N, C-alpha and C positions, 0 to 999 in steps of 0.2 A: 504493499500500500504506500503510494508516494506521499499523499496528503496526511501524514501521520500527526502532525501537530494541531492542536485547536487553542486558539486565543479567544478566551472567555472574558467578555467585557461587561460588567454591571454597572449601570448608570442610576444612582439611588438618590432619591429625594431625601434632602434634609432640612427642608424648610420648617417654619414654626409649627405648621399643623401637623407635622410628624411627631411632634413631642408627646401626644398622647399615646403613641405606640413606640416610644424610642426603646424601651427594654426588649420588648418583642422583636423588633428590627435587628437590634444587635445580637440577640439571641439566636434568631432565625439565620442571619447571615453567617454567624460563626458556625452553626450546625452545617450550613450549606458548604463551607469550606471544608469541613471535615469529610463530608459526603464526597465532594470533589476529589479531595486527596486520596480517598479510597478508590476512586476509579483508576488511579494509576496502577494500582495492583490488579485490578479487574481486567483492564484492557492494556495489556502488557505491551502491546505493539505502538501504543499511542503515548503522546505526552501532552499535558495540559498546563496552560499558563493563565493566570488570573489577574485581571486588572479591575480596578474598583475606582469609579468617578462619583463623587458626592456633589451635590448642588443645593444651595438656596438662592440667594442673589448673587453669590460668588460660586466659582467652581474649583473644586479641589481633586487631587488625584492620590489618595492614600496608597495605592497599590498600582503598580505597572508591569505587566508580564512576568509575574512572580511564579516561578516553578512551584508546583504543588508541595514538594517536599520542604520548602522554606517559606510557606505561608503562615502568617501569624494572625492571631484573632484581631478582629476590629475592636477598638476600644472605645469607651465613652468620651474620651478626651478627642478621639477622631471623629466622633459622630454626635454633634451637639445640635439638635434642630432649632433653627430661629431664621427669621427673615423671610424673602419673598422665594419665588419659584423662576429661576432662569433655566428652564427646561431646554430650550432651543440651543443656548449657549453650550450647556453641559453636553448635549449630543454631539453638536458639531466639533466642540474641541476635543471631546474624547475619541470620537471615531477619526478624526483626522490625525491625531497623536498616534493612534494605534496604526493607522494606515501607513503613516511616515516611518514608523519604527520597523514595520515588518513587510514593507512593499515587496522586497525581493522575494521573500518565501511565499507570499500570497501570489504573486505573479507567476512564479515557478511552480505553482501547484503543489508546494510542500506543506501548506497549512491552510486552515479554514479559520474564520472569525465567526463567533456567535455574540451578538450584542443584545443585552437584555435591558429594558428601560423600565423602571418602576417609579411611579409618582402617585401622590395623594390629591393633587390639585392641577389647576390650569397654569399655563405660561403666563408670567406677569412681570418679568424682570430681566429679559435678555436684552443685550445691547449690540451684540456682534452677528448674530444669525437670525435669519427669518424663516418661516414656515417653508416658503419656497425654496430656500437654499437646502434646508435639511431633506425636503422631499427630493430634490434633485441629487443631492448626494446619496441617498439611500438607493434611489433607482439605479444609479450608476454603479454602486458597489454590488448590489444584488445581481445585476446583470453579468457580472464577472463569474458568478457560480460559487464564489468563495466566501460570500458574506450572508449571514442570515440575521434579520432584526425581528425582535419581539418587543411588545409594548403592554405593560399592566397598569391600568390606572384605576384609581378609586372615584372617579366620577363617572355618572351615569351615561355620559357621551364618550366613554373611553374609546370604543370602537371607531367613533367618528373622528376623534383626536388622532387615532393611529391611521387611519385612512388618509387623513390630511397630511401625514408624513409619509405616505406611500408604504406603510406597513400592512402587510397582507392580513385580511380577517382572521385567517387560521392562526396567525401569530399575535392575536391582539385579544385582550380580556379585561373585563371589568373585576375588581376585587373589593372586598370590604376589609378596611384597614384592622379590624378585630380579628382577622384571620391572617395576618401578614406572616407570621411564623410558618403557618402551613404553606402559605404560596411560596415563600422562600424555599422551603423543603421540596415543593413540587418543582422548582426550577433545577434543583440538583438532580432530581429523578429524570427530568427531561434530558438533561446533559448526559445521563447514563444512556438513555434511549438514543441519543444523537451519536454517542460514541460507538454504541452497538452497530448502528448503520454504517457509520464510516469503516468500521471493521469488515464490512461486506462491500467495500469499495464504493458505497454511495455518498452523495453530499446531500443531507436531507434539506428540504425547504421548509418543512413544517417542524417547528420546535416545540411549542406549548402543546401539552396534552389536556384538553379541556373536556 
């Protein structure tokens, strides 16, 4: 299998409204890290690298292409919800950063990229990227066959928000913040399924299992 690497990028909301589920988010994300770490033992012919971008009105990158064996838990110091929601800036910055770091491997079909976006609110603070720009970026990257984008939103129009960013309906879902720990667990399970398909020589387009 040529495309043996998977670069997993989670873009995680840390705006003020996430305060009510802060502990569940931290716990769920760290359990997800452990589950992804376990995938390395299960899918021995593959390697997994994790990146995390968090955002309120500002964008931060606590993890960048970390090999699973070197992953450390996300801490409360790193994840302190407050402020607004620069969703578009977070997506644009995180995706372009990953693309720049790993362009050679992705273009040579040595790796694929999985991007998962999780937010509990609507865009209200971006200054650098527009919906049109994100839509165009996602369309161009998915067309290469190396990128998969998923969106999970806690607003009732989550599917419409995803559609506006050119994310396929199969990879978009609404969630209740009360269940965020369960949702993060499901993402790790989806990564397991994704790796299993890659092991068969496939490049899955559907990521979320709903």
